[in-house]
C-alpha positions as CSV (number, residue, x, y, z in Angstrom):
1,X,42.2,78.9,171.3
2,X,38.4,79.1,170.8
3,X,38.0,81.3,167.7
4,X,35.0,82.7,166.0
5,X,35.4,83.5,162.3
6,X,32.5,85.7,161.0
7,X,32.2,85.8,157.2
8,X,29.9,88.2,155.4
9,X,26.3,86.8,155.0
10,X,25.9,87.0,151.2
11,X,27.8,84.0,149.8
12,X,28.6,80.5,150.9
13,X,32.0,79.7,152.2
14,X,34.0,78.7,150.3
15,X,32.5,80.5,147.3
16,X,31.8,78.7,144.0
17,X,32.5,81.8,141.9
18,X,32.8,85.5,143.0
19,X,33.8,85.9,146.7
20,X,37.4,86.9,147.6
21,X,36.6,87.6,151.2
22,X,34.8,84.3,151.5
23,X,37.7,82.4,150.1
24,X,40.1,84.0,152.6
25,X,37.7,83.2,155.5
26,X,37.4,79.6,154.3
27,X,41.2,79.1,154.3
28,X,41.6,80.8,157.7
29,X,38.8,78.7,159.4
30,X,40.2,75.4,157.9
31,X,43.8,76.3,158.6
32,X,43.3,77.3,162.2
33,X,41.1,74.3,162.9
34,X,43.8,72.0,161.4
35,X,46.3,73.5,163.8
36,X,44.3,72.3,166.8
37,X,42.2,75.4,167.6
38,X,38.5,75.2,168.1
39,X,37.0,77.3,165.3
40,X,33.3,78.3,164.8
41,X,32.6,79.7,161.4
42,X,29.5,82.0,161.1
43,X,28.6,81.9,157.4
44,X,25.7,81.6,155.0
45,X,23.7,78.4,154.9
46,X,25.4,75.8,152.6
47,X,28.9,76.7,153.8
48,X,31.4,73.9,154.3
49,X,34.4,73.9,156.6
50,X,36.6,71.8,158.9
51,X,35.4,74.2,161.5
52,X,31.9,74.1,163.1
53,X,29.6,76.0,160.9
54,X,26.8,78.2,162.2
55,X,24.4,79.6,159.5
56,X,22.0,82.3,160.7
57,X,20.6,82.9,157.2
58,X,20.5,81.4,153.7
59,X,22.8,83.0,151.1
60,X,21.3,86.1,149.5
61,X,23.6,86.1,146.4
62,X,25.9,88.9,145.1
63,X,22.9,91.0,143.9
64,X,22.0,91.6,147.6
65,X,25.5,92.6,148.8
66,X,25.0,95.6,151.1
67,X,21.5,94.7,152.4
68,X,21.7,96.0,155.9
69,X,19.0,93.7,157.4
70,X,20.9,90.5,156.4
71,X,24.2,91.8,157.7
72,X,22.9,93.1,161.0
73,X,21.0,89.9,161.8
74,X,23.9,87.6,160.7
75,X,26.6,89.5,162.7
76,X,24.3,90.0,165.7
77,X,23.8,86.2,166.0
78,X,27.6,85.8,166.1
79,X,28.4,88.7,168.5
80,X,25.7,87.6,171.0
81,X,27.8,84.4,171.4
82,X,31.1,86.3,171.8
83,X,31.5,85.1,175.4
84,X,32.0,81.5,174.2
85,X,35.3,82.4,172.5
86,X,38.8,83.6,173.3
87,X,38.8,85.8,170.2
88,X,36.4,87.0,167.6
89,X,37.6,87.6,164.0
90,X,35.1,89.7,162.1
91,X,35.2,90.2,158.3
92,X,31.9,92.2,158.1
93,X,31.2,95.9,158.3
94,X,28.4,95.9,160.8
95,X,30.2,93.5,163.2
96,X,32.7,96.2,164.1
97,X,29.9,98.4,165.4
98,X,28.4,95.6,167.4
99,X,31.8,94.8,168.9
100,X,32.1,98.4,170.2
101,X,28.8,98.1,172.0
102,X,30.1,95.1,174.0
103,X,31.6,95.8,177.4
104,X,34.9,94.0,177.4
105,X,35.2,90.3,176.8
106,X,37.0,88.5,174.0
107,X,39.1,90.8,171.8
108,X,37.7,91.5,168.3
109,X,40.1,91.4,165.3
110,X,38.6,93.2,162.4
111,X,40.1,92.8,158.9
112,X,39.7,95.8,156.6
113,X,38.7,94.4,153.2
114,X,37.6,97.7,151.7
115,X,39.1,101.0,150.5
116,X,39.5,104.2,152.5
117,X,36.6,106.2,151.2
118,X,35.6,109.3,153.2
119,X,32.7,107.6,155.0
120,X,34.9,104.7,156.0
121,X,37.4,107.2,157.5
122,X,34.7,108.8,159.6
123,X,33.3,105.5,160.7
124,X,36.6,103.9,161.8
125,X,37.7,107.1,163.6
126,X,34.8,106.3,166.0
127,X,35.5,102.6,166.5
128,X,39.2,101.8,165.9
129,X,40.3,102.1,169.5
130,X,37.9,99.3,170.5
131,X,39.1,96.9,167.8
132,X,42.2,95.2,166.6
133,X,42.4,96.4,163.0
134,X,44.2,94.3,160.4
135,X,45.2,95.9,157.1
136,X,45.6,93.6,154.1
137,X,48.4,95.6,152.4
138,X,50.8,98.4,153.3
139,X,49.1,100.5,150.6
140,X,45.8,100.2,152.4
141,X,47.5,101.0,155.7
142,X,49.2,104.1,154.3
143,X,45.8,105.2,153.1
144,X,44.7,106.1,156.6
145,X,47.3,106.7,159.3
146,X,44.7,108.1,161.7
147,X,43.6,104.7,163.0
148,X,45.4,102.1,165.1
149,X,46.5,98.9,163.4
150,X,47.3,95.6,165.1
151,X,49.0,94.2,162.0
152,X,49.3,94.1,158.2
153,X,48.6,90.6,156.9
154,X,48.3,89.8,153.2
155,X,45.5,87.6,151.9
156,X,46.5,84.1,150.9
157,X,45.4,81.4,148.5
158,X,45.6,77.6,148.4
159,X,48.5,77.3,146.1
160,X,47.9,73.5,145.7
161,X,44.6,74.3,143.9
162,X,46.5,76.1,141.2
163,X,48.3,73.3,139.3
164,X,51.2,74.2,137.0
165,X,50.7,74.2,133.2
166,X,53.8,73.1,131.3
167,X,52.2,73.5,127.9
168,X,52.6,76.4,125.6
169,X,50.2,79.2,126.5
170,X,47.5,80.4,124.1
171,X,47.4,83.9,122.6
172,X,44.6,85.4,124.6
173,X,44.4,87.8,127.5
174,X,42.3,87.4,130.7
175,X,40.4,90.0,132.7
176,X,38.5,89.1,135.9
177,X,36.6,91.6,137.9
178,X,33.5,93.7,138.5
179,X,32.2,96.1,135.9
180,X,32.7,99.5,137.5
181,X,34.9,102.6,136.8
182,X,37.6,101.5,139.3
183,X,38.1,98.0,137.9
184,X,37.9,99.4,134.4
185,X,37.0,96.5,132.2
186,X,36.7,99.0,129.3
187,X,40.4,99.6,129.8
188,X,41.1,95.9,129.5
189,X,39.1,95.7,126.2
190,X,41.0,98.8,124.8
191,X,44.3,97.2,125.9
192,X,43.5,94.0,124.1
193,X,42.6,95.8,120.9
194,X,45.8,97.8,121.1
195,X,47.9,94.6,121.7
196,X,46.0,92.9,118.8
197,X,44.9,90.0,121.0
198,X,41.6,88.5,121.9
199,X,40.5,88.7,125.5
200,X,38.3,86.6,127.8
201,X,36.4,88.8,130.3
202,X,35.0,87.2,133.4
203,X,32.8,89.9,134.7
204,X,30.6,90.4,137.7
205,X,27.7,92.6,136.6
206,X,24.8,91.4,138.9
207,X,24.0,94.8,140.6
208,X,22.3,97.6,138.8
209,X,25.3,100.0,138.9
210,X,27.5,97.3,137.4
211,X,25.0,96.6,134.6
212,X,24.7,100.3,133.8
213,X,28.5,100.7,133.7
214,X,28.8,97.7,131.3
215,X,26.1,99.0,128.9
216,X,27.5,102.6,128.9
217,X,31.2,102.0,128.8
218,X,32.1,98.5,127.8
219,X,29.5,97.3,125.3
220,X,30.3,100.1,122.8
221,X,33.9,99.0,122.6
222,X,33.2,95.3,121.9
223,X,34.1,94.2,118.3
224,X,33.6,90.5,118.5
225,X,37.1,89.5,119.4
226,X,36.1,89.3,123.0
227,X,34.5,86.4,124.9
228,X,32.4,87.6,127.8
229,X,31.8,85.2,130.6
230,X,29.5,85.7,133.6
231,X,30.8,84.7,137.0
232,X,32.5,81.3,136.5
233,X,33.3,78.6,139.1
234,X,36.8,78.3,140.6
235,X,37.9,75.5,138.3
236,X,36.9,77.4,135.2
237,X,38.7,80.4,136.4
238,X,41.9,78.5,137.0
239,X,41.6,76.9,133.6
240,X,41.7,80.4,132.0
241,X,44.6,81.5,134.1
242,X,46.6,78.4,133.2
243,X,46.0,78.8,129.5
244,X,46.1,82.5,128.7
245,X,49.1,84.6,127.8
246,X,48.8,87.3,130.4
247,X,46.4,88.6,133.0
248,X,45.5,92.3,132.6
249,X,44.6,94.5,135.5
250,X,44.3,98.1,134.4
251,X,42.7,99.5,137.5
252,X,42.1,103.1,138.1
253,X,41.9,103.1,142.0
254,X,44.0,102.2,145.0
255,X,43.0,98.5,145.2
256,X,43.4,97.3,148.8
257,X,44.7,93.9,147.7
258,X,43.6,92.1,144.5
259,X,43.5,88.4,145.2
260,X,43.0,87.4,141.6
261,X,46.5,88.7,140.8
262,X,47.9,86.2,143.3
263,X,45.8,83.4,141.7
264,X,47.1,84.3,138.3
265,X,50.7,84.3,139.5
266,X,50.2,80.9,141.2
267,X,49.1,79.7,137.7
268,X,52.4,81.1,136.5
269,X,50.6,83.8,134.4
270,X,52.3,87.2,134.1
271,X,50.5,90.2,135.4
272,X,50.1,93.4,133.3
273,X,48.8,96.1,135.6
274,X,48.7,99.7,136.4
275,X,50.8,100.6,139.5
276,X,47.8,101.3,141.9
277,X,47.3,100.2,145.5
278,X,48.6,96.8,146.4
279,X,49.5,95.9,142.8
280,X,52.9,97.4,143.6
281,X,53.3,95.0,146.5
282,X,52.0,91.9,144.8
283,X,53.7,92.2,141.4
284,X,57.5,92.5,141.2
285,X,58.0,94.6,138.0
286,X,60.0,92.8,135.4
287,X,60.0,89.5,137.4
288,X,56.4,88.4,137.9
289,X,54.8,90.9,135.5
290,X,54.9,94.6,134.4
291,X,53.5,97.7,136.1
292,X,52.9,100.5,133.6
293,X,50.8,103.7,133.7
294,X,49.2,104.0,130.2
295,X,47.7,101.7,127.6
296,X,50.6,102.1,125.1
297,X,53.1,101.0,127.8
298,X,50.9,98.2,129.0
299,X,50.4,96.9,125.4
300,X,54.2,97.0,124.9
301,X,54.6,95.0,128.1
302,X,52.2,92.3,126.9
303,X,54.7,91.8,124.0
304,X,57.4,91.1,126.6
305,X,55.3,88.8,128.7
306,X,57.2,85.7,127.5
307,X,60.2,87.1,129.4
308,X,58.6,86.5,132.7
309,X,59.8,83.4,134.5
310,X,56.9,81.0,135.5
311,X,59.0,79.8,138.4
312,X,59.4,83.3,139.7
313,X,55.6,83.9,139.7
314,X,54.9,80.7,141.6
315,X,57.8,81.1,144.1
316,X,56.6,84.6,145.0
317,X,53.1,83.4,145.8
318,X,54.4,80.5,147.8
319,X,56.7,82.7,149.9
320,X,54.3,85.7,150.5
321,X,50.7,84.9,149.6
322,X,50.0,81.3,150.4
323,X,47.3,80.1,152.8
324,X,50.1,78.8,155.1
325,X,51.7,82.3,155.3
326,X,48.4,83.9,156.0
327,X,47.4,81.5,158.7
328,X,50.8,81.7,160.3
329,X,50.5,85.5,160.6
330,X,47.0,85.5,162.0
331,X,47.8,82.7,164.5
332,X,50.8,84.7,165.7
333,X,48.6,87.8,166.2
334,X,45.8,85.9,167.9
335,X,48.2,84.3,170.4
336,X,49.7,87.7,171.2
337,X,46.2,89.2,171.8
338,X,44.9,86.4,173.9
339,X,48.1,86.2,175.9
340,X,47.9,89.9,176.7
């Protein structure tokens, strides 16, 4: 098959630090190319792939995420070439609108990477019949039954890039995420204090709203037992996940997926999370971590984290959330759509 993979325009593929969507797109482009398909990856300048890379624009960085001009230009370049492909796989928001305006041609698979906020419901009500929508979790899919889905396919990671750590883990917690009310880094700090453990926070706070949330809700809680890290590269992130005692994920929203939980489990780190969104599909309670509603229960679960089997964590990722499993599922869907 001749496949176009369209990444968002903001960050290089694969990403050096923040960039879950870009990581998924990188694995898909490389994996499909390795299986003999002809893949063209539309991504920011500086991107690297086994596939042919087309870069309409230089990367803008995380602070410019959402800039409409960059996204429209980037996706328009890709969709104007749609007739060159058997199938177009679009990971952008604007690309779905451009696909609707085309008159037939190659089918467009559109992976839903975001939550079902009200504006998204209204928008996809207009376009879903013209696209092949892919949900990234059953939780996301249940969040809107009014649209048509082609499949539910979980995101995957390169398990081989997450080496096992056989050494004794150190007594600190890890939080990785944006600074906003949904991701709730302040809850992670409060949880660490309640558990009596230091915490290392890898926080994205590049955008004004993230900076405001950090100053208003997180900074007042810091007592010096925390180590705050800006966006770190992939290797530094894996180092933390291999050494820490547990990964804390006290989210307040219906997270569509949560790739960092998968990375932590691949590094055989137990997950301590609230049962929101896809966390209930990724984490097996009592086997690969603990799902609890409140801070007291989460703190108690941290005390039991040594009961979690490292082998169970790793095995669950290999079975359900590996790059191979993800590429298998997309390849099967793509073959069905092009055959039809």
